N, C-alpha and C positions, 0 to 999 in steps of 0.2 A: 076203756080197755087198757090194760097195763102192758107197756112195751118193755121187753127184757133186753139185756145186753146181747143175748143170742140173736134176737130179732134184728138188732142193729147190724150185727156182723153179717147176717144173711143178706140184709138189704145192701150193704156195702159190697158184698161179693157179687150180687146180681147187677149192680150198677157199675162195677169196676172202679169205684172211687177209692182213694188212698185213705188209710186210717188217719185220724187227726194227730197232729204233732203233739208230743208230750208236753205237758205244762211245765212251768218253772219248778213247781213243787215236786213234780215227778222226776225232773232232771236232778234236783238236789237229793232226792231219795236214792236215785241210782248212784250218784256220786258218793253218798254215805255208804251204800252197799259196797262200792268199789273199794273205799278206804278200809272198810271192815274186812273185806276179803283179802286185801294186801297184808293186813296185820296178821291174818290167819295163815299166810303162806310160810313155808319153811325158807331157809336161806337161799337155796337154789331157785326156788320158785320166785322169790323176791328179785333175784338177779335177772331172771328171765322176764319178769314183768317190767322191770326198769328198762331192759334192752328193747322190749317190744314197743313200749310207749315213748321212750326218751333216747333212742339210739343215736339220732342225729345230734342231739345236744351233747351226748357223751363223745361222739366222734369229733365235734368241733372243739370241745374242751381239751381233748387229747392232742389235737393238732396245735392248739394255742400253747399248751404246756411244752410240746416238743420244740416249737419255734423259740419260746423263751429260753429253753435249755441250750439250744444251738447258739443263739445270740450271746448268752452269758459266757459260753465257752470261748466264742470268738473274741469277746471283749477281754477276757482273762488272758488269752494267748497273745493278744496284741499288746498287752501291758508287759509281757515278759521279753527278755532279750537273751537268746541263746548265743553264747560267746564261742562255744567250741563243742564239737560232738565227736566222741570216740566210739568206734565199733570194733569189737574183737570177735573173730571167728574161732569157734571151738575152744573158747576160754573155759577152763575148768575151775569152778568155785565151790568150795565146801564150807558149810557153817563151822567156824571155829578151828578148822584144820591148821591154819598157819598163823592167825592173828588173835584167836580167841573171840573174834567178833562174828556176827552173822553175815551172810552174803549182803543183805540190805545195808547193814552198818558199814561194811567195807566199801560198798559202792558209794554211799553217802560221804564217807571219809575221803575217798579219792576225789569226789566232786568238790568238796570243800577245799582240798589242797590245790586243785586246778583253778578254782576261783581266786585263791591267794596268788597263784602263779600269774594270773592275768590282772591282778590288782583290783579285783572286783568283789572281794569278800564282804564288803559293807554295802553293796548295791542290792537292795531287796528284789529288784526286777531281773537281775542277771542270774543265769543258770548255765550249767554245763551238762550235756547229755552223755550218758554212757550206755551203750547197747551191747549186751552179751548174749542175746537170744538168737545167735546166728551159728549155723552148724554145717559141717560137710556131710556128704552122703554116706559116710562110713569109710570110704577109701582115703579120705584126706586130699583128694585130687579135684573135687568139684563140690559146689554148694548143693545142699539138698533143695527140693522143689520150693518149700516154703521160704527158706532163707534167700534163695535166688529171687523170689518175688519181692520180698521185703527190701533186699538190696537194690533191685531195679527201681522200685518206687521211691525209696528214700534218696538214692543218688540223684534221680531225676528231679526231685523236689529240693535238692541242695541241702539236705538235712545231715549228711555225713561229711566230716572233714578229713579225719584220719581213720583208716581201716587197717587192722592187723589181720593178715591172711596166712594160712599155711603156705609155705613156699610152693608146694605142688599146685595149689589152686592158682596162685599168682602166675606161675609158669604156663598155665593152661590158657590164659588170656592172650589172644592173638594180636589184638589192636590195643596195645598198652597205652599208646599216645592218645587214644580217644577216651581213656578211662582215668588215667593218672596224670598228675602234674609232674613235669620233669624235676628231678631233685636239684638241678642247677638253678631252677627258678625259686625253689623253696629255700635252700641254704647254699650259697656260693662255696666253692672249694675252700677258700681261706677261713671260713667260719665253722667248719665241721670239726666236731670233737673226735670222731672215729672215721676219718675219711676212707679208710680201707673197707668199711662196711657198706659204702654207698655204691649203687649201680645207677643206671639211667633213670629208672622210675621207682626204685624202692631202696630201703635200707634193710640189710640182713641183721636180724637181732641175735647177736651171739650172747647177750646177757639180758635176761628178762626179770632181773631182781626187783626192778621198780614195781612191776606188776605183782610179784610174789609178796611184796610188802603189804599189799591190799588183799591178799588171799586168792589171787588168780594165778593159774599155772597153765602150761601148754604142753601137749604131747607131740606136737609137730615142730619142725623147724619153721620159724615165723619170720615174716617180713613186714615192714611198715610201709604203707603207701599213703599218699595225699591225693584225695579225689580231685579231678581236674576242675570241676566247677565249684570248688570250695569258696565260701564267702569270708572265710576267716584264716587267710594265709599267714598272717602274723602270729595268730594263736598256734597254728600248726608248727611254725618255726620255734616258738617258745617251748612247746611240748617236746619236740625232738631234742632240744638242748637239755630240757629238764630230765629226760630219761637217759641222758648220757651219750647222745650221738650228735 
């Protein structure tokens, strides 16, 4: 009597037994079918297939790449030395208006000149920071929300040394002694170029030509302050003398 595959299936169903495991040859055949099917998929289908079958591999690789990038950035930063950082609030800069250079070129030129001022122009690890992305809320009497957040974070991290504020913004600070270094500690009276422009915690800038040489202008009366937690007090003093105060 000839036993058909249908008879076997009926017998297995009646006894409740599991079908036999596929042979190695059957697994290889299915694998070949899978490869063939992958080749037939469109781009979106291939991406979905890879995500379905290899998502944990993709996630692990992405994490490893992220860690490598973070470590690389940390190593590069540790190799650099910031000697001075200047921030200017509501500084207006226009491509080519005053110097014929672009904003980026003017900023880089100022950075190079400040490195020369500090005697570090030949030090490849030394750099000077210049921040001009700080603005008032339109009244000239307070920083806008984003600028206030940036200022708070960077001052707390000791990233800013000298900050140029509109005078109205400076006047709005109630606890100046907690924010700014007293000018007596920065430059004693006998070493001041324009002593009449000094107050307890700021210098009133009656001449901003130094900045206009680099294409920067201001629409408000400006004051210069030194942040209380500066790590570069000597550089602040050199800068103040360099700009004529």
